[in-house]
C-alpha positions as CSV (number, residue, x, y, z in Angstrom):
1,M,1.9,-8.5,221.2
2,Q,3.6,-7.2,218.1
3,I,4.8,-4.2,216.3
4,E,4.6,-4.1,212.5
5,L,7.0,-1.6,210.8
6,T,6.2,-0.9,207.1
7,L,8.4,1.1,204.7
8,L,6.7,2.4,201.6
9,A,8.6,3.2,198.3
10,P,6.5,5.3,195.9
11,E,7.3,5.2,192.2
12,N,10.7,6.7,191.4
13,A,11.5,6.9,195.1
14,G,15.2,6.0,194.4
15,Y,15.1,3.1,196.8
16,S,13.4,-0.3,197.3
17,A,11.1,-0.9,200.3
18,R,13.0,-4.1,200.7
19,D,15.9,-1.9,201.9
20,L,14.0,-2.0,205.3
21,G,16.0,-5.2,205.8
22,F,19.3,-3.3,205.7
23,L,17.9,-0.5,208.0
24,L,16.7,-3.1,210.6
25,H,19.7,-5.3,210.1
26,K,17.4,-8.3,209.6
27,N,17.3,-10.2,206.3
28,P,13.7,-10.4,204.9
29,A,14.3,-14.0,203.8
30,H,14.9,-15.3,207.3
31,L,13.0,-15.8,210.5
32,H,14.9,-14.2,213.4
33,A,14.1,-15.5,216.9
34,R,15.7,-14.7,220.3
35,E,14.9,-15.0,224.0
36,T,14.9,-11.7,225.9
37,S,14.0,-10.7,229.5
38,A,10.7,-9.6,228.1
39,G,9.8,-12.9,226.5
40,K,10.4,-14.8,223.2
41,V,10.9,-12.4,220.3
42,S,10.3,-13.5,216.7
43,I,11.0,-11.1,213.8
44,F,9.8,-11.9,210.3
45,Y,8.6,-10.1,207.2
46,S,4.9,-10.5,206.2
47,V,5.4,-8.4,203.0
48,A,8.7,-7.9,201.1
49,E,8.0,-6.1,197.9
50,T,9.8,-3.3,196.2
51,S,6.9,-0.8,196.9
52,R,6.0,-2.1,200.4
53,C,7.9,-4.0,203.0
54,T,6.6,-5.0,206.5
55,S,8.7,-6.3,209.3
56,V,6.9,-7.9,212.3
57,L,8.3,-8.0,215.8
58,H,6.2,-10.5,217.7
59,L,6.6,-10.8,221.5
60,D,5.3,-13.9,223.3
61,V,5.0,-12.9,227.0
62,D,4.6,-16.0,229.3
63,P,2.2,-15.1,232.1
64,I,3.4,-18.0,234.2
65,D,6.9,-16.5,234.2
66,L,5.5,-13.2,235.2
67,V,3.7,-14.8,238.2
68,R,6.8,-16.7,239.2
69,G,8.9,-13.6,239.0
70,K,11.4,-15.2,236.6
71,T,11.8,-12.1,234.5
72,P,14.4,-9.6,235.9
73,H,11.9,-6.7,235.4
74,S,9.1,-8.3,237.4
75,E,7.8,-6.4,240.3
76,G,5.1,-8.8,241.5
77,L,2.1,-10.7,240.3
78,L,1.1,-8.1,237.8
79,D,-2.6,-9.0,238.6
80,Q,-4.0,-6.6,236.0
81,Y,-2.3,-8.6,233.3
82,V,-2.0,-12.2,234.6
83,N,-5.6,-12.3,235.7
84,D,-7.1,-10.1,233.1
85,R,-5.2,-9.5,229.8
86,P,-1.9,-11.5,229.9
87,Y,-1.4,-10.7,226.2
88,V,-0.9,-7.0,226.8
89,A,2.2,-5.6,228.6
90,N,3.3,-2.5,226.7
91,S,6.6,-2.0,228.6
92,F,7.8,-5.5,227.7
93,L,7.2,-4.8,224.1
94,S,9.4,-1.7,224.5
95,V,12.1,-3.8,226.0
96,A,11.9,-6.3,223.1
97,L,12.1,-3.4,220.6
98,G,15.3,-2.0,222.2
99,R,16.9,-5.5,222.4
100,S,16.1,-6.3,218.8
101,F,16.7,-3.0,217.0
102,G,19.4,-1.3,219.0
103,Q,21.6,-0.5,216.0
104,S,18.7,0.9,214.1
105,M,17.6,3.0,217.1
106,S,21.1,4.7,217.0
107,G,20.6,5.5,213.3
108,K,23.3,3.2,212.0
109,S,23.2,1.1,208.8
110,K,26.4,-0.4,207.4
111,E,25.0,-0.8,203.9
112,K,22.4,2.0,203.6
113,Q,23.5,4.8,205.9
114,A,22.1,7.5,203.5
115,L,18.6,5.9,203.8
116,A,19.1,5.7,207.6
117,D,19.7,9.4,207.6
118,Q,16.7,10.2,205.4
119,A,13.0,10.8,206.3
120,L,11.0,8.0,204.7
121,P,7.3,7.1,204.6
122,F,6.8,4.7,207.4
123,E,3.7,3.1,208.9
124,A,3.7,1.3,212.3
125,R,1.0,-0.9,213.8
126,I,1.0,-1.9,217.5
127,V,-1.5,-4.6,218.3
128,P,-2.8,-5.3,220.9
129,V,-1.8,-2.2,222.9
130,A,-3.2,-0.9,226.2
131,I,-4.0,2.8,226.3
132,A,-4.9,4.4,229.6
133,G,-7.1,7.3,228.6
134,G,-8.1,6.1,225.2
135,V,-7.4,7.3,221.7
136,D,-7.0,11.0,222.9
137,V,-3.9,10.0,224.8
138,A,-2.4,8.3,221.7
139,K,-3.1,11.4,219.7
140,A,-1.7,13.7,222.3
141,V,1.7,11.9,222.4
142,F,2.1,11.0,218.7
143,E,0.5,13.8,216.7
144,P,2.9,16.6,217.8
145,L,5.7,14.4,216.4
146,G,4.1,14.5,213.0
147,Y,2.2,11.2,213.0
148,A,-1.3,10.5,211.6
149,V,-3.0,8.3,214.3
150,D,-5.8,5.8,213.9
151,A,-7.0,3.3,216.5
152,A,-9.6,0.6,216.6
153,V,-11.0,-0.6,219.9
154,L,-10.5,-4.3,220.6
155,D,-11.6,-4.4,224.3
156,G,-13.0,-1.2,225.9
157,A,-13.5,-2.7,229.4
158,G,-11.4,-1.6,232.3
159,Q,-9.2,1.5,232.9
160,R,-6.9,0.5,230.1
161,G,-8.7,-0.2,226.9
162,I,-7.1,-2.5,224.3
163,Y,-6.5,-1.1,220.8
164,D,-5.2,-1.8,217.4
165,L,-3.1,1.3,217.0
166,R,-1.7,2.6,213.6
167,I,0.6,5.6,213.1
168,S,2.2,6.9,210.0
169,A,4.7,9.7,209.1
170,K,7.5,10.6,206.9
171,I,10.3,10.2,209.4
172,K,13.8,8.7,210.0
173,L,13.6,5.1,211.1
174,S,15.8,5.8,214.2
175,D,13.3,8.6,215.3
176,L,10.3,6.3,214.8
177,L,11.9,3.5,216.9
178,N,12.9,5.9,219.7
179,H,9.4,7.4,219.7
180,L,7.9,3.9,220.0
181,Y,10.4,2.8,222.7
182,V,9.4,5.7,224.9
183,L,5.7,6.1,224.1
184,V,4.4,2.6,224.0
185,P,4.8,2.1,227.8
186,V,3.5,5.7,228.3
187,L,0.3,4.7,226.6
188,D,-0.3,2.0,229.2
189,N,0.8,4.2,232.1
190,A,2.7,1.3,233.6
191,K,6.2,-0.2,233.6
192,H,6.9,-3.6,235.0
193,W,10.3,-3.0,236.6
194,W,11.8,-0.9,239.3
195,I,12.2,2.8,238.5
196,D,15.2,4.7,239.7
197,K,17.5,7.5,238.5
198,E,18.9,5.3,235.7
199,E,15.4,5.4,234.1
200,I,15.8,9.2,233.8
201,E,19.0,8.7,231.8
202,K,17.2,6.2,229.5
203,L,14.3,8.6,229.0
204,L,16.5,11.6,228.2
205,A,18.7,9.5,225.9
206,K,15.8,8.1,223.9
207,G,13.9,11.5,224.1
208,E,16.9,13.4,222.8
209,G,15.9,16.0,220.2
210,W,12.1,15.8,220.7
211,L,10.9,15.3,224.2
212,A,12.1,18.6,225.7
213,N,9.8,20.6,223.4
214,H,6.9,18.1,223.3
215,P,3.6,19.7,224.4
216,A,2.8,16.6,226.4
217,K,6.2,16.2,228.0
218,G,4.7,16.4,231.5
219,L,2.3,13.5,230.8
220,I,5.0,11.5,229.1
221,T,7.6,12.1,231.9
222,R,5.1,11.3,234.7
223,R,4.0,8.1,233.1
224,A,7.5,7.0,232.0
225,L,8.7,7.4,235.6
226,K,5.6,5.8,237.2
227,H,4.6,9.1,238.9
228,R,7.5,9.1,241.3
229,H,7.5,12.8,242.0
230,A,11.2,13.3,242.8
231,L,12.3,11.6,239.7
232,V,9.7,13.4,237.5
233,Y,10.8,16.8,238.9
234,H,14.4,15.9,238.2
235,A,13.7,14.8,234.7
236,L,11.6,17.8,233.8
237,E,14.4,20.1,235.1
238,R,16.9,18.2,232.9
239,L,14.5,18.6,229.9
240,A,14.2,22.3,230.6
241,E,17.9,22.6,230.6
242,G,18.3,21.1,227.1
243,A,15.0,22.4,225.6
244,D,16.7,24.9,223.3
245,A,19.8,22.9,222.4
246,E,20.7,23.3,218.8
247,D,21.9,20.6,216.4
248,D,25.7,20.4,216.6
249,D,26.0,20.0,212.9
250,A,24.7,23.6,212.6
251,R,26.8,25.2,215.3
252,A,29.1,26.9,212.8
253,E,26.2,29.0,211.7
254,E,25.0,30.1,215.2
255,P,24.9,33.8,215.7
256,E,27.5,33.9,218.5
257,E,30.1,32.1,216.4
258,M,29.4,34.2,213.3
259,L,29.9,37.3,215.4
260,E,33.1,36.1,217.0
261,K,34.7,34.4,214.0
262,P,36.6,37.4,212.6
263,I,38.6,37.6,215.8
264,R,39.1,33.8,216.2
265,L,37.6,34.2,219.7
266,H,36.5,30.5,220.0
267,D,40.1,29.3,219.4
268,L,41.6,32.0,221.6
269,R,39.3,31.0,224.4
270,L,40.0,27.3,224.3
271,D,43.8,27.8,223.9
272,R,43.9,30.0,226.9
273,V,41.9,27.6,229.1
274,A,44.2,24.8,228.0
275,D,47.2,26.9,228.8
276,V,46.0,27.6,232.3
277,L,45.3,23.9,233.0
278,K,48.7,23.0,231.7
279,S,50.4,25.6,233.9
280,A,48.5,24.4,236.9
281,R,49.8,20.8,236.2
282,V,46.5,19.2,236.9
283,A,46.1,15.5,236.3
284,R,42.3,15.0,236.4
285,V,40.0,17.4,234.5
286,L,36.2,17.7,234.5
287,D,34.9,19.6,231.4
288,L,31.3,20.6,232.2
289,G,29.2,21.4,229.2
290,C,31.8,19.8,227.0
291,G,29.7,20.1,223.8
292,E,31.4,18.6,220.8
293,G,34.7,18.1,222.7
294,K,36.9,20.9,221.3
295,L,38.5,21.6,224.6
296,I,39.0,17.9,225.3
297,G,40.7,17.6,221.9
298,R,43.4,20.0,223.1
299,L,43.7,18.5,226.6
300,I,44.1,14.9,225.3
301,K,47.5,16.0,223.8
302,E,48.8,16.9,227.3
303,R,50.6,13.8,228.7
304,G,50.4,15.2,232.2
305,I,46.6,15.0,232.2
306,T,45.8,11.4,233.1
307,E,42.0,11.6,233.2
308,I,39.5,13.8,231.3
309,V,35.7,13.5,231.8
310,G,33.4,15.5,229.6
311,V,29.8,16.1,230.8
312,D,26.9,17.5,228.8
313,P,23.1,17.3,229.0
314,S,22.8,16.7,225.3
315,L,23.3,13.1,224.0
316,R,23.7,14.5,220.5
317,S,26.6,16.7,221.6
318,L,28.2,13.7,223.3
319,E,27.8,11.6,220.2
320,T,29.4,14.4,218.1
321,A,32.3,14.6,220.6
322,A,32.8,10.8,220.5
323,R,33.1,11.0,216.7
324,R,35.4,14.0,216.8
325,L,37.7,12.4,219.4
326,R,37.5,9.0,217.5
327,L,36.6,7.0,220.5
328,D,35.3,4.2,218.4
329,Q,38.9,3.7,217.2
330,A,40.6,4.4,220.6
331,G,42.7,1.8,222.3
332,E,42.2,0.7,225.9
333,A,44.6,3.4,227.3
334,K,42.7,6.2,225.6
335,R,39.3,4.9,226.6
336,N,40.5,4.6,230.3
337,R,41.8,8.2,230.1
338,L,38.8,9.8,228.4
339,K,35.2,9.4,229.3
340,L,32.0,11.2,228.2
341,Q,29.0,11.3,230.4
342,M,25.4,12.6,230.1
343,G,24.5,14.7,233.1
344,S,22.9,17.9,234.4
345,L,25.1,20.7,235.6
346,T,22.6,21.8,238.3
347,Y,22.5,18.6,240.3
348,A,25.2,17.1,242.5
349,D,26.9,14.1,241.0
350,R,29.3,11.9,242.9
351,R,31.2,11.2,239.7
352,W,32.4,14.8,239.8
353,Q,34.2,14.5,243.1
354,G,38.0,14.2,243.4
355,F,39.0,16.2,240.3
356,D,41.9,18.6,240.2
357,A,40.1,21.0,237.9
358,A,36.7,21.7,236.3
359,T,36.0,23.9,233.4
360,L,32.8,25.8,232.3
361,V,33.7,27.2,228.9
362,E,30.9,29.4,227.6
363,V,28.4,27.4,229.5
364,I,27.2,29.5,232.5
365,E,25.3,32.0,230.3
366,H,23.1,29.1,229.0
367,I,21.7,28.5,232.5
368,D,18.7,30.3,233.9
369,P,19.7,32.8,236.5
370,A,17.3,31.2,239.0
371,R,19.3,27.9,238.7
372,L,22.8,29.4,239.1
373,S,22.7,28.7,242.8
374,A,22.1,25.0,242.1
375,L,25.1,25.0,239.8
376,E,27.2,26.7,242.5
377,R,26.2,24.1,245.1
378,S,26.8,21.1,242.9
379,L,30.2,22.3,241.6
380,F,31.8,24.4,244.4
381,G,29.9,22.9,247.4
382,D,29.7,19.2,246.5
383,A,32.3,18.4,243.8
384,Q,34.9,20.9,245.2
385,P,37.6,20.6,242.5
386,D,40.9,22.4,243.4
387,L,40.6,24.7,240.4
388,V,37.6,26.0,238.5
389,I,37.9,27.9,235.2
390,V,34.8,29.8,233.9
391,T,34.6,31.7,230.7
392,T,31.6,33.8,229.5
393,P,30.9,36.6,227.1
394,N,31.6,40.2,228.1
395,R,28.4,42.1,227.5
396,D,30.3,45.4,227.5
397,Y,32.0,44.4,224.3
398,N,28.8,43.7,222.4
399,A,28.8,47.4,221.3
400,M,31.8,46.6,219.2
401,F,30.0,44.1,216.9
402,E,28.8,46.2,213.9
403,D,25.8,43.9,213.0
404,M,24.5,43.4,216.5
405,E,21.4,45.3,217.6
406,E,21.6,47.1,220.9
407,G,20.2,45.1,223.8
408,R,20.4,41.8,221.9
409,L,22.4,38.8,223.3
410,R,25.0,37.0,221.2
411,H,23.0,33.8,221.0
412,P,19.3,33.1,221.3
413,D,19.9,30.4,223.9
414,H,21.8,32.8,226.3
415,R,19.8,33.5,229.4
416,F,22.0,36.5,230.3
417,E,25.3,38.0,229.5
418,W,27.4,39.6,232.3
419,T,29.4,42.9,232.2
420,R,32.9,42.7,233.5
421,A,31.7,44.2,236.9
422,E,28.8,41.7,237.1
423,F,31.1,38.7,236.3
424,Q,33.7,39.7,238.9
425,A,31.0,40.3,241.5
426,W,29.6,36.8,240.9
427,G,33.0,35.2,241.0
428,N,34.1,36.9,244.2
429,R,30.9,36.0,245.9
430,V,31.2,32.3,245.0
431,A,34.9,32.3,246.0
432,K,34.1,33.8,249.4
433,T,31.1,31.5,250.0
434,Y,32.9,28.2,249.1
435,G,36.5,28.9,250.1
436,Y,38.1,29.8,246.9
437,E,40.3,32.7,245.7
438,G,39.6,34.2,242.3
439,R,41.4,36.1,239.6
440,F,40.0,37.4,236.4
441,E,41.4,38.1,233.0
442,P,40.2,39.2,229.5
443,I,40.3,36.9,226.5
444,G,40.6,38.4,223.0
445,P,41.5,41.8,221.6
446,I,41.1,44.5,224.2
447,D,39.2,47.8,223.6
448,E,40.1,50.7,226.0
449,T,36.4,51.4,226.7
450,H,34.6,48.0,226.4
451,G,37.3,45.5,227.4
452,A,37.8,42.1,225.7
453,P,35.0,40.1,224.0
454,S,35.3,37.2,226.5
455,Q,36.3,37.0,230.1
456,M,37.7,34.3,232.3
457,A,37.6,33.6,236.1
458,V,40.2,31.3,237.6
459,L,39.1,30.1,241.0
460,Q,41.5,28.3,243.2
461,R,40.4,26.4,246.3
462,V,42.0,27.6,249.5
463,S,43.6,24.8,251.5
């Protein structure tokens, strides 16, 4: 099996197609070979011209190794491949792609970062490839992502026809590689390794920014997780949670921040939360919905805080946080003290247990009301931190924003906004249910009628 990746450089493009070598971190003049768990991988360039450059990743899957179970991903005899078509095993091709082009999939290029960040005219050919459901399935998963799709039948027998598949689009290379990594096994409707919760994290990480809003996300998720219903349900819930996530690079232009900028509410809120944590003398802090790490940036300066864990459902947000906090330059002490994790806020996670404090800063209003009870159970019922701090907008104050229409929420991704009475009713109910005591305070300038623009609950667990 092989994947051919072609970069085109039209006249006056401002780059050479041979720059594909920099983008893939593979010199066009060399043959690159390595052994992987999926088989022997060879990478070479069949064309290396200024206007067109093609890199070929060829995977040699040994059917004897599959039968003997030598590969760590093997689940058995793989009868449908070993006895029928040993040359087609889509999921192993995906493994080879990830092992060979990991840096490129992350969007990194030491010499040509500007090109790595740019949408370029790419073509990809996957041959032979098994497609359960035929060309219609290939079109259903690739066309919504902007690809033109063409497929020629090589062997139409059996439930999984064998095709020569070609796709093309003007797209960033990292996006193309991540699409192929996820969707090539999906085409086959089979993976040749054990599927567990870790596979959800892989799917969400590689599907970041596109899978949540894909019209065929149900089909993709079911096939990617081998139709294991509990895992599929969990993954779809996680995708729904991040479906409307915005690019962190554009956050400064979001409606909520534009409204609140004149009163410096964002800084006031983070400073107040940091002050409460400092006064409480907590040592281990869990920042749920940490976003780009602005609160963590304040907490890391406090020597009394020995461990900080930031959790967010968005991989892109976590990457931004890592850059902001300079984790790539951090020494061992800082890396041990600070961790960033991808995770859902509405599912219990053992990693959350044992913390002195947890924060939800402008997070709760992004959760569907029907799922608030799940958040309550996972945080207050399962994790049970000694202290929980929650901040959220005060809907009463919206009348004070001159450019805000009546009835509109501050941000299009807000599922609701609570009045002061509603927030306190929620906080008191949760405190009573899970054994906490609560107090509430305003954040920001206070209007006599409408209160402050933001509000905070500090919930302390009763011993």
